[in-house]
Phi, psi and omega in degrees: 000326181296310182303313180304308178300325186286318181298320176296319183285323189245355179213169174243154179282147189282141170274039189220164179304134188298330180288340179274314182204126186274322189219129179251134184278154181271129178070222184269356181291136182246132175239128180237124176259131182210183181169191192203138163234128180230129181236128177226142176252139184238152166215134175227141177231123175072041170233118185224123176050046171075001179233136180287133183218146189276354174256006174282138187267159177285148185219145178218142174204173171238147170224158178225143176236136174240128178228139178228140180214156178224134180240131180241117172257104187270342178198170181299122182077007174242119188221137174241137186226126177228137171223130189254151178205150185284157183203142174220162182282348180287323181203151197296314188240014189207167176242152185263130182304138176080007177256152182201196184254026180281351174245152180075194188241135167074194189285342186272359182267152175224165187165183181297127182287328189079188180274151173058045182231156172286143180292156181282057183237150173229173188257131167246157174278110181274322181214144176199098185215154171250129179236134177232129172227154183179181179240354187298322192286315182250345184094358178218169186299128172207177187187168172225137176227130187228132176140205173261123193205156173290138179228151182197136175255122184046249189248018176077015177298319173264318188218117176210096169256042183271003178279317176229338171094172183224156174278125197208154172239123187237129171241134180217161175203153181240075187301325178222165178300127180094334186258126182239129175233132184226153172223133178230145171242121183239130172273101177279327183201112173281127185063050186288339182235016179218173176231159180087198182281092178238038179293338186260013173244105185271010178263003179249008180260147173262113190242147174235147183223125185235136169241133185217152176208142173219145179240123175261092189285344164203187189300336190237351187234132184223140172243157178202165178220139167212144177238131181242134175242127177249132176222136173226098185301321184293335177254017192034055187258129163218098187249134176237147176232130171243124184235143172239141178207161179206148177203162178158202182208150166235102183069231183275351183263127180247152176217163177208124186230137174211142168219143180223138178233138179251152181197171186115192183207165168221144186262298184299123178081355182230014174058044184048057181279148189254140173279135181215025181277158184205164184202146174222149180226135175218118184221152184209155175214167181225116182261117182274013184294333183288341178256018176061036170241124189281054186226140180227119176265133183236157169203155177200153176234126186229137174223126175241128188291161186225179181269119181266351184206126178274351184256351179266183190261007179268154179240081190265001173280136173296125186246107177272163173231088182230145178284165177279064171244176178279090179291328167211283186275161183284323183253299174307127178084310182285325173244339189242156172299142178266194173268013181303141173269318176063057174290331183283334184083005186267335192218093181294151180282342187266140178285148184212181173297114178084358179221144168220154192280348178061218186257015177307123179061028186227136168243134182212148171242139184229139170234130185216166186209137172244131173230119180276085193298316177216177174306332184255344186240125176240138175244137184222149178215139180224140171244133185233141162239132188241135181217148162293128175302313177230146176236004186296312180298325176289334180284328178290322190286319187260000173075021183236127184265021179213057178279127180290150178270353183284113186260355174111186184221156182221145172237126177239148175218149178225146174227120182241130185230123174270098185294317179200177183306123180064020178235109187237138173252127182222137185234128172245134174226145183208150173227122180244126177254105175299138171280187181298336182311315182296324184284322180286323188269324184253348182056051175230161178290156184246060174286149181292142179260131176243139181225133178223151185203132171229147191211148179236117183231129186241129175243147178211000000 
């Protein structure tokens, strides 16, 4: 409906073949219609409720996601964008093959679809924003973006909500060449501590305020700083995250560095506990393309602080806000519970719709390689080693003074094939062998977890 109204308001249908051009704008307005269809098949062995267990059975299913978007450029520097996405209660942005609305009541129900039935999916707004850019106000490029949009700070170590996005107001400017400055007000959660109609009570909202700046000091190298302040008055929560980052390349060698430190305090339920988490990322790669060898070698080290004591008033575990996308490995964190302790109650170790645990209480080392076999085929492989940064709080909680820090290892492989223009087929495979941490902390067997996924994605 939104797509139809937008096309009616801003454009007229073309008097030319549809395969050449679908919509022609009226006057200077430009309308672009786009979207994506993604179909995936999954297989898991020995993964149950986010933890590998020897009594867990294998499982397999197919799912599908559909996106439709319209972009309207109504004047120089004035852009509106709307994107719609499928959604079902079974999973967040997709529907599972064979499920429908035959059980329960209304669009929120799921169940067996039966034969000759529509899938149990409905449509949500994934993005809806207005962008204005120009030079008239300050004499240099600046702009305003308002609405619901994907957001991410630096490389997503602390904040990455590109999965579903947030409601935000963004102000930005580029006063000199290479320098970018931005300020954001983000509505994380309306009525975070209450139920019902609480729109007129501003003490129960989780709000975020961000200042960021980046400087590109040459064509390949960038440094940046960002500061985030989170406030939730009903919990006396004032949390800050200060991040520094740098990335770029010197010849064939590329690098990426990031560090975050957190401070502030929270009162309600935590006896005026203080935030003290921190995290660092160091990654590098060497691209042999300059030697006419289609090979890229990668390596990274990441550390997110943990809780050493469950009985004190400090919150020393790094607390990220990241979505349930593949932030690093295919199984650990994306599909499996991590070593996160979650003393703050803000970051569950279990992945769920819209949430992943990130690198909280996690240290990992990664080695990877990418090989471009042809112009259309890329092969990748990754090896990971995982450890719990701290085990003291876990030892307090389970009454065991010898919880292992060994969280296990993982091997991932990827095959990516560009079948045709905008049509990509991809296979992901992973094997995760949990370490002694899971046996000590969760009292489960540490049998290996296998995951397979293949997908066909058409974008237009």
